[in-house]
C-alpha positions as a printed NumPy array, in Angstrom:
array([[ -0.045,   0.078,  -0.113],
       [  2.622,   2.535,  -1.123],
       [  0.557,   4.11 ,  -3.863],
       [ -1.996,   6.175,  -2.008],
       [  0.66 ,   7.982,   0.061],
       [  2.685,   8.572,  -3.057],
       [ -0.353,  10.028,  -4.872],
       [ -0.864,  12.115,  -1.835],
       [  2.657,  13.549,  -1.647],
       [  2.7  ,  14.183,  -5.441],
       [ -0.733,  15.98 ,  -5.472],
       [  0.325,  18.064,  -2.525],
       [  3.658,  19.167,  -4.017],
       [  2.124,  19.892,  -7.44 ],
       [ -0.775,  21.977,  -5.795],
       [  1.928,  24.105,  -4.009],
       [  4.138,  24.554,  -6.969],
       [  1.214,  25.104,  -9.583],
       [  0.879,  28.881,  -8.687],
       [  4.631,  29.375,  -9.187],
       [  4.701,  27.518, -12.529],
       [  1.621,  29.438, -13.651],
       [  3.327,  32.77 , -13.273],
       [  5.933,  31.835, -15.88 ],
       [  4.082,  29.643, -18.384],
       [  0.542,  29.635, -20.152],
       [ -2.235,  27.657, -18.686],
       [ -1.95 ,  24.837, -21.058],
       [  1.803,  24.488, -20.477],
       [  1.256,  24.838, -16.809],
       [ -1.072,  21.862, -16.878],
       [  1.311,  19.797, -18.877],
       [  4.244,  20.66 , -16.644],
       [  1.911,  19.829, -13.513],
       [  0.891,  16.446, -14.855],
       [  4.576,  15.535, -15.762],
       [  5.675,  16.696, -12.296],
       [  2.87 ,  14.674, -10.672],
       [  3.83 ,  11.485, -12.54 ],
       [  7.632,  11.864, -11.719],
       [  7.123,  12.545,  -8.066],
       [  4.403,   9.9  ,  -7.74 ],
       [  6.915,   7.244,  -9.268],
       [  9.809,   8.515,  -7.15 ],
       [  8.066,   8.387,  -3.933],
       [  6.413,   5.11 ,  -4.571],
       [  9.862,   3.626,  -5.699],
       [ 11.388,   5.112,  -2.465],
       [  8.912,   3.725,  -0.168],
       [  8.959,   0.186,  -1.696],
       [ 12.803,   0.341,  -1.2  ],
       [ 12.576,   1.232,   2.357],
       [  9.976,  -1.19 ,   3.004],
       [ 12.064,  -4.07 ,   1.42 ],
       [  9.92 ,  -5.439,  -1.319]])
């Protein structure tokens, strides 16, 4: 069960950073960057948690 915490961390980080990203890019670019950032952070946190757990 590492996927739900990874999603929560990624969503929170993207929510915090979306305002700053939106200042420098258009709305469409901001959404694309936010989506890519969400996926990268989610995969990284999920992998880290699985490695710490020992699976």
